[in-house]
C-alpha positions as CSV (number, residue, x, y, z in Angstrom):
1,X,-10.6,-76.0,-25.2
2,X,-6.6,-76.4,-24.0
3,X,-4.4,-73.2,-23.6
4,X,-1.0,-72.9,-24.6
5,X,0.9,-72.6,-20.5
6,X,3.7,-70.1,-20.2
7,X,6.0,-70.3,-17.2
8,X,6.3,-66.8,-15.4
9,X,8.1,-65.9,-11.7
10,X,5.0,-64.7,-10.0
11,X,5.0,-61.4,-8.2
12,X,6.3,-61.2,-4.5
13,X,2.9,-61.7,-2.8
14,X,2.5,-65.2,-4.8
15,X,6.3,-65.8,-5.0
16,X,7.8,-68.9,-3.1
17,X,10.8,-69.5,-4.9
18,X,9.5,-71.3,-7.5
19,X,7.6,-71.3,-10.8
20,X,4.3,-71.6,-11.5
21,X,2.4,-72.9,-14.7
22,X,0.1,-70.5,-16.0
23,X,-2.3,-70.7,-18.8
24,X,-1.6,-68.1,-21.9
25,X,-3.7,-65.0,-21.2
26,X,-5.2,-62.3,-22.8
27,X,-7.0,-59.9,-20.6
28,X,-9.4,-57.2,-22.1
29,X,-10.4,-54.2,-20.8
30,X,-14.4,-52.8,-20.9
31,X,-15.8,-49.6,-19.3
32,X,-16.2,-46.1,-19.3
33,X,-13.4,-43.6,-19.9
34,X,-12.1,-42.7,-16.4
35,X,-13.9,-46.3,-15.0
36,X,-10.0,-47.3,-13.9
37,X,-9.3,-49.3,-16.8
38,X,-5.8,-48.5,-17.4
39,X,-5.1,-48.7,-13.6
40,X,-6.4,-52.2,-14.0
41,X,-4.3,-52.8,-16.7
42,X,-1.1,-51.8,-15.6
43,X,-1.7,-53.7,-11.7
44,X,-2.7,-56.9,-13.9
45,X,0.0,-56.5,-15.7
46,X,2.2,-56.0,-12.5
47,X,0.7,-59.2,-10.9
48,X,0.8,-61.5,-13.5
49,X,3.5,-60.7,-15.7
50,X,1.8,-60.3,-18.1
51,X,2.7,-57.4,-21.3
52,X,0.7,-54.1,-20.7
53,X,-0.6,-52.7,-24.2
54,X,-1.8,-49.5,-24.1
55,X,-4.0,-48.1,-27.1
56,X,-3.2,-44.5,-25.6
57,X,0.4,-45.2,-25.5
58,X,0.6,-46.6,-28.6
59,X,-1.3,-43.7,-30.4
60,X,1.4,-41.6,-28.9
61,X,4.1,-43.5,-30.1
62,X,2.9,-43.6,-33.2
63,X,1.7,-39.8,-33.9
64,X,3.2,-37.6,-31.4
65,X,0.4,-35.0,-32.4
66,X,-2.6,-37.3,-32.9
67,X,-5.7,-35.8,-34.8
68,X,-7.9,-39.1,-34.4
69,X,-8.8,-39.6,-38.2
70,X,-10.3,-42.9,-39.3
71,X,-6.7,-43.9,-40.9
72,X,-4.7,-42.9,-37.7
73,X,-7.1,-45.1,-35.6
74,X,-7.0,-48.1,-38.1
75,X,-2.9,-47.5,-37.5
76,X,-3.3,-47.5,-33.8
77,X,-5.5,-50.9,-33.8
78,X,-3.7,-52.9,-36.7
79,X,-0.3,-52.0,-34.7
80,X,-1.9,-52.8,-31.2
81,X,-3.2,-56.2,-32.8
82,X,0.1,-57.5,-34.3
83,X,2.0,-56.5,-31.0
84,X,-0.7,-58.6,-29.4
85,X,-0.6,-61.9,-31.7
86,X,3.6,-61.4,-31.7
87,X,3.6,-61.4,-28.0
88,X,0.8,-64.4,-27.8
89,X,3.1,-66.3,-30.1
90,X,6.0,-65.8,-28.4
91,X,4.1,-67.2,-25.1
92,X,3.5,-64.1,-23.3
93,X,0.2,-63.3,-22.0
94,X,-1.0,-59.8,-22.6
95,X,-3.2,-57.2,-21.2
96,X,-5.1,-55.2,-24.1
97,X,-5.5,-52.1,-22.4
98,X,-8.3,-50.4,-25.6
99,X,-11.6,-49.1,-25.8
100,X,-13.2,-52.9,-26.1
101,X,-16.7,-51.5,-25.7
102,X,-18.3,-52.9,-28.7
103,X,-19.2,-56.8,-28.8
104,X,-17.8,-57.3,-32.5
105,X,-14.0,-55.5,-31.3
106,X,-14.2,-58.1,-28.0
107,X,-15.3,-60.8,-30.8
108,X,-12.0,-60.3,-32.7
109,X,-10.1,-60.6,-30.0
110,X,-11.6,-63.8,-29.0
111,X,-10.0,-65.2,-32.2
112,X,-7.7,-63.8,-31.9
113,X,-6.5,-65.4,-28.7
114,X,-7.6,-68.7,-30.0
115,X,-5.4,-68.9,-32.8
116,X,-2.6,-68.3,-30.2
117,X,-3.6,-70.9,-27.7
118,X,-4.5,-68.1,-25.4
119,X,-7.2,-68.0,-23.1
120,X,-9.3,-64.3,-23.4
121,X,-10.6,-62.5,-20.1
122,X,-12.8,-59.5,-20.2
123,X,-12.6,-57.0,-17.1
124,X,-15.7,-55.1,-17.0
125,X,-15.2,-52.2,-14.4
126,X,-18.2,-51.6,-12.4
127,X,-17.6,-48.0,-11.9
128,X,-20.7,-45.4,-11.8
129,X,-21.1,-43.2,-14.9
130,X,-21.3,-39.8,-13.1
131,X,-17.7,-40.8,-11.3
132,X,-16.1,-42.1,-14.4
133,X,-17.2,-38.8,-16.4
134,X,-15.8,-36.5,-13.6
135,X,-12.3,-39.0,-13.6
136,X,-12.3,-38.2,-17.3
137,X,-12.8,-34.7,-17.5
138,X,-10.7,-33.9,-14.5
139,X,-7.7,-36.2,-15.7
140,X,-7.8,-34.0,-19.0
141,X,-5.4,-35.6,-21.3
142,X,-6.1,-33.1,-24.0
143,X,-3.5,-34.9,-26.5
144,X,-5.6,-37.7,-26.5
145,X,-9.3,-35.7,-27.2
146,X,-10.2,-34.6,-30.9
147,X,-10.1,-31.3,-31.7
148,X,-13.6,-31.2,-32.2
149,X,-14.6,-32.6,-29.1
150,X,-14.7,-31.7,-25.9
151,X,-14.1,-34.0,-22.9
152,X,-17.5,-34.2,-22.0
153,X,-18.9,-34.5,-25.6
154,X,-16.4,-37.4,-25.8
155,X,-16.7,-39.2,-22.9
156,X,-20.7,-38.9,-24.1
157,X,-20.2,-40.5,-27.6
158,X,-17.7,-43.1,-25.9
159,X,-20.4,-44.1,-23.1
160,X,-22.6,-44.6,-25.5
161,X,-21.3,-46.8,-27.8
162,X,-20.8,-49.7,-24.4
163,X,-22.3,-52.9,-25.5
164,X,-22.8,-55.1,-22.0
165,X,-20.8,-58.1,-22.4
166,X,-23.1,-61.2,-23.3
167,X,-24.0,-64.1,-20.7
168,X,-21.7,-66.3,-23.1
169,X,-18.6,-64.2,-22.7
170,X,-16.0,-64.6,-20.6
171,X,-16.2,-61.7,-18.1
172,X,-15.1,-60.9,-14.2
173,X,-16.7,-57.5,-12.9
174,X,-14.2,-55.1,-11.2
175,X,-15.3,-52.3,-8.7
176,X,-13.7,-49.3,-10.2
177,X,-14.8,-47.0,-7.5
178,X,-11.1,-47.4,-6.1
179,X,-9.1,-50.1,-7.8
180,X,-6.0,-51.6,-5.9
181,X,-3.4,-54.2,-5.7
182,X,-5.4,-56.2,-3.4
183,X,-8.6,-55.4,-5.6
184,X,-6.9,-56.8,-8.5
185,X,-5.4,-60.0,-6.5
186,X,-9.0,-61.0,-5.6
187,X,-10.4,-60.5,-9.2
188,X,-7.5,-62.6,-10.3
189,X,-7.9,-65.4,-7.0
190,X,-11.5,-66.0,-9.4
191,X,-10.1,-66.1,-12.7
192,X,-9.5,-69.7,-12.4
193,X,-7.1,-71.6,-14.8
194,X,-9.0,-74.0,-16.9
């Protein structure tokens, strides 16, 4: 498949006073809570010029005091998908920083990318379960945990829903133990434009 190209100024570590043509990209994050998805998403956006869209930030934008009802969940993801679609149609790559641990949800994003002529890439965080859980509990964003759950029970519930990417998915693994700009740069070097 041919992907649309976008012209973006490159970050300093690759910029040499010129523009580079890159395919339009949709970066998708997979991993446990606390695995480093948001850190990686932020660094990906900085390194590529893609727009970072976070479901957590959007939830708080739409619902300053979230209740985590199904209607609220649908509103957040509907808006996130609409923003993603619009950005891609306008020629901007997107880092979709949300829980895409289920194959069905990733497939929906692959279809969204295809409609926009973008290349989807899954970043699968390879972070040990115990380290991810420790981070998620210590981080303690209580405003992002349903009232009827603890940090631990929310982590366990989300961790149980992870469906590992299938061999036919466009997956790149990243060690989430210590995510840095350098490790993201190395990852990007492996994501070859088609």
